[in-house]
C-alpha positions in Angstrom: 34.2 14.4 -31.1 36.3 13.3 -34.1 35.3 9.9 -35.5 38.7 8.2 -34.8 38.5 9.3 -31.1 35.0 8.0 -30.8 35.9 4.6 -32.3 38.9 4.3 -30.0 36.9 5.1 -26.9 34.2 2.6 -27.9 36.9 -0.1 -28.5 38.5 0.7 -25.2 35.1 0.4 -23.4 34.4 -2.9 -25.1 37.8 -4.2 -24.0 37.2 -3.2 -20.4 33.8 -5.0 -20.3 35.2 -8.1 -21.9 38.1 -8.1 -19.3 35.7 -7.8 -16.5 33.4 -10.6 -17.7 36.4 -12.9 -18.2 37.5 -12.2 -14.7 34.0 -13.0 -13.5 33.8 -16.2 -15.5 37.2 -17.3 -14.0 35.9 -16.5 -10.5 38.7 -13.9 -10.0 37.2 -10.6 -9.0 39.4 -7.6 -9.8 38.9 -3.9 -9.4 37.0 -2.9 -12.6 38.0 0.3 -14.4 34.3 1.3 -14.5 34.4 1.6 -10.7 36.3 4.8 -10.9 33.2 6.9 -10.5 32.1 5.1 -7.4 35.5 5.7 -5.9 34.9 9.4 -6.2 31.8 9.2 -4.0 32.0 10.3 -0.3 33.3 7.6 2.0 31.0 7.1 4.9 32.5 4.4 7.1 33.9 0.9 6.9 33.1 -2.5 8.5 33.3 -6.2 8.1 30.3 -8.1 6.7 29.0 -10.5 9.4 25.7 -11.5 7.8 24.2 -11.5 4.3 20.5 -11.1 4.7 19.5 -11.3 1.1 20.8 -10.4 -2.3 21.0 -6.7 -1.6 21.2 -6.3 2.2 24.1 -7.0 4.6 25.0 -6.5 8.2 28.3 -5.1 9.3 30.2 -5.7 12.5 29.6 -2.1 13.4 25.9 -2.8 13.8 25.0 -1.0 10.5 22.6 -2.7 8.2 23.3 -1.8 4.6 20.9 -1.8 1.7 23.0 -1.9 -1.5 21.7 1.2 -3.2 21.1 1.2 -7.0 20.0 -2.3 -7.5 17.2 -4.8 -6.6 18.1 -8.4 -6.2 15.4 -11.2 -6.2 13.5 -10.9 -2.9 13.4 -13.5 -0.1 10.2 -13.7 2.0 12.2 -13.4 5.3 9.1 -14.2 7.3 6.9 -11.6 5.8 3.2 -12.9 5.7 1.7 -13.6 2.3 5.1 -13.1 0.6 6.7 -15.8 -1.6 10.4 -15.9 -2.5 11.1 -14.6 -5.9 12.8 -17.0 -8.3 16.6 -17.1 -7.8 16.4 -15.2 -4.6 18.5 -17.7 -2.6 21.0 -17.8 -5.6 21.3 -14.0 -5.4 22.0 -14.2 -1.7 24.6 -16.8 -2.2 26.3 -14.7 -4.9 26.5 -11.8 -2.4 27.8 -14.2 0.3 30.7 -15.2 -2.0 31.5 -11.6 -2.7 31.4 -10.0 0.8 30.9 -12.4 3.6 33.7 -11.9 6.1 35.3 -9.1 4.0 35.9 -5.6 5.1 34.0 -3.1 2.9 34.0 0.6 2.4 30.6 2.4 2.3 30.2 5.2 -0.2 27.2 7.5 -0.4 25.8 9.1 -3.6 22.6 10.5 -2.4 20.1 9.9 0.4 21.9 8.1 3.2 19.2 6.1 5.0 15.9 4.5 4.1 12.7 4.4 6.1 13.8 1.2 7.8 17.0 2.8 9.2 19.3 1.0 6.8 22.3 2.7 5.3 21.8 3.3 1.5 25.4 2.8 0.3 27.6 1.6 -2.5 29.9 -1.1 -1.2 33.5 -1.4 -2.3 35.6 -4.4 -1.1 38.6 -2.9 0.8 41.1 -5.6 -0.2 40.9 -5.1 -3.9 38.5 -2.2 -4.7 35.8 -4.4 -6.2 32.5 -2.5 -6.5 29.9 -5.0 -5.2 26.9 -3.5 -7.0 28.6 -3.7 -10.3 29.6 -7.3 -9.9 26.1 -8.4 -8.8 24.7 -6.8 -11.9 27.4 -8.3 -14.2 26.6 -11.7 -12.8 22.9 -11.2 -13.6 21.9 -11.4 -9.9 20.1 -8.1 -9.7 18.4 -5.3 -11.7 19.1 -1.6 -11.6 16.7 0.1 -9.2 17.2 3.9 -8.8 15.5 6.7 -7.0 15.3 10.5 -7.7 17.2 11.2 -4.5 20.0 8.6 -5.1 21.1 8.8 -8.7 24.9 8.7 -8.5 26.7 6.3 -10.9 23.4 4.8 -12.2 24.7 5.0 -15.8 27.5 2.7 -14.9 25.1 0.3 -13.2 22.9 0.3 -16.3 25.9 -0.6 -18.4 26.6 -3.6 -16.2 23.0 -4.7 -16.3 22.9 -4.5 -20.1 26.0 -6.7 -20.4 24.4 -9.4 -18.2 21.0 -9.2 -20.0 22.7 -9.5 -23.4 24.5 -12.6 -22.2 21.2 -14.0 -20.7 23.0 -14.4 -17.4 21.4 -15.1 -14.1 17.9 -13.7 -13.7 17.8 -12.7 -17.4 17.4 -16.4 -18.2 14.2 -16.7 -16.1 10.8 -15.6 -17.5 9.9 -13.9 -14.2 12.4 -11.1 -15.0 11.9 -10.9 -18.8 11.7 -7.4 -20.4 8.0 -7.1 -21.2 6.3 -5.5 -24.1 3.5 -3.0 -23.4 0.9 -5.7 -24.1 2.3 -8.1 -21.5 1.3 -6.2 -18.4 -2.2 -7.5 -17.6 -0.8 -9.4 -14.6 2.0 -7.0 -13.7 0.2 -4.5 -11.5 2.1 -3.9 -8.2 5.3 -5.4 -9.6 8.6 -3.9 -10.7 9.1 -4.3 -14.4 11.2 -3.4 -17.4 9.0 -2.6 -20.3 10.2 -2.0 -23.9 8.1 -0.5 -26.7 7.5 2.4 -29.0 5.6 5.5 -28.1 2.4 5.8 -30.1 1.3 9.2 -28.9 2.7 11.8 -26.5 0.9 14.6 -24.8 1.2 17.1 -21.9 -2.0 17.9 -20.0 -2.0 20.5 -17.2 1.8 20.0 -16.9 1.7 16.2 -16.7 3.5 14.3 -19.5 1.8 11.2 -20.9 3.6 8.7 -23.2 1.0 6.3 -24.6 2.2 2.9 -25.9 -1.1 1.9 -27.5 -4.0 3.5 -29.5 -6.4 3.5 -26.5 -5.0 5.5 -23.6 -7.9 4.3 -21.4 -6.6 0.7 -21.5 -3.1 0.5 -23.0 0.2 1.0 -21.2 1.2 4.6 -20.3 4.2 6.3 -18.8 3.6 9.5 -16.9 5.8 12.3 -15.5 4.3 14.7 -12.9 5.0 18.4 -13.3 7.3 18.5 -10.3 9.4 15.6 -11.6 9.6 17.1 -15.1 11.9 19.8 -13.6 14.5 17.1 -13.1 14.4 16.2 -16.7 14.6 19.8 -17.7 17.6 20.4 -15.5 19.4 17.4 -17.0 18.6 18.3 -20.6 16.6 15.1 -21.1 14.2 14.8 -23.9 11.2 14.4 -21.6 11.9 17.9 -20.3 11.5 19.5 -23.7 9.0 22.3 -24.1 7.2 20.3 -26.8 6.4 16.6 -26.7 5.6 16.1 -30.4 9.0 14.6 -31.1 8.6 11.9 -28.5 6.0 10.0 -30.6 7.6 7.1 -32.4 10.5 6.8 -30.0 11.4 3.3 -28.8 12.0 3.2 -25.0 12.9 0.8 -22.2 11.3 2.0 -19.0 11.6 0.6 -15.5 9.5 1.0 -12.5 6.5 -0.2 -10.4 3.4 -0.9 -12.5 0.2 0.8 -11.2 -3.3 0.6 -12.6 -4.9 3.9 -13.8 -6.6 3.8 -17.2 -4.6 0.6 -17.9 -1.1 -0.3 -16.7 1.0 2.8 -15.8 4.5 3.5 -14.7 5.2 6.9 -13.0 8.6 8.1 -14.0 10.4 10.5 -11.6 14.0 10.7 -12.9 15.8 10.2 -16.2 17.6 7.0 -15.3 14.2 5.1 -15.4 14.2 5.5 -19.2 16.6 4.2 -21.8 16.2 5.8 -25.3 16.7 2.8 -27.6 16.6 4.9 -30.8 
């Protein structure tokens, strides 16, 4: 792409983001230009929101319970035993109430249509003005991007909205519970969803499984793994983790998101490219 064109596109994107944020700050939600991609997804029904259960789940007057796909808002206990509300969970629910309660919304699907609880996995667009609800929740800092290998549509746009909110330290990004952690800050993070940012010390592929080690001791330090079956997704998308050689991955600075497990130290299993942002 010629340099003037690249600069023009970058300036245009910056203008659109600023315009959207000014609209948010003013409390006037308008159809954002970044929502064009979600408008291209398959429409799968409409309904009026009659209940907002939490920051990422609503009930429609059709009887359909919708889980807003592509994001994770702070969780409410909702009667679950031994579960405590996450910080800002009620604030996230109220943010969603302001956006959709009583409004007619359009459901759009970009992958798997239903979760194991029978909830519709949909992107929601407000019918009256075309506002993409997931995008606004992320721009307000009331949620994090949370994607799955079978539901990857428009995740790049969601990540862009999240980055804007995080840069502005808005909403959850002002609370330490949701901070982006370094690889050495995961001792208490097992069984939690985290964003982790650091530099790969060593990369290897053993019996088809890819390992990205973020410390000198792979038996104790943070590691990202990619199973052989998941690597095919990276290969198909032309992502660097799908490359035949992993030598060039050492030294790369990454931001990775996922659930932290314990196996030779804290580990995140990556299943699809949107879980990793290449910061270099």
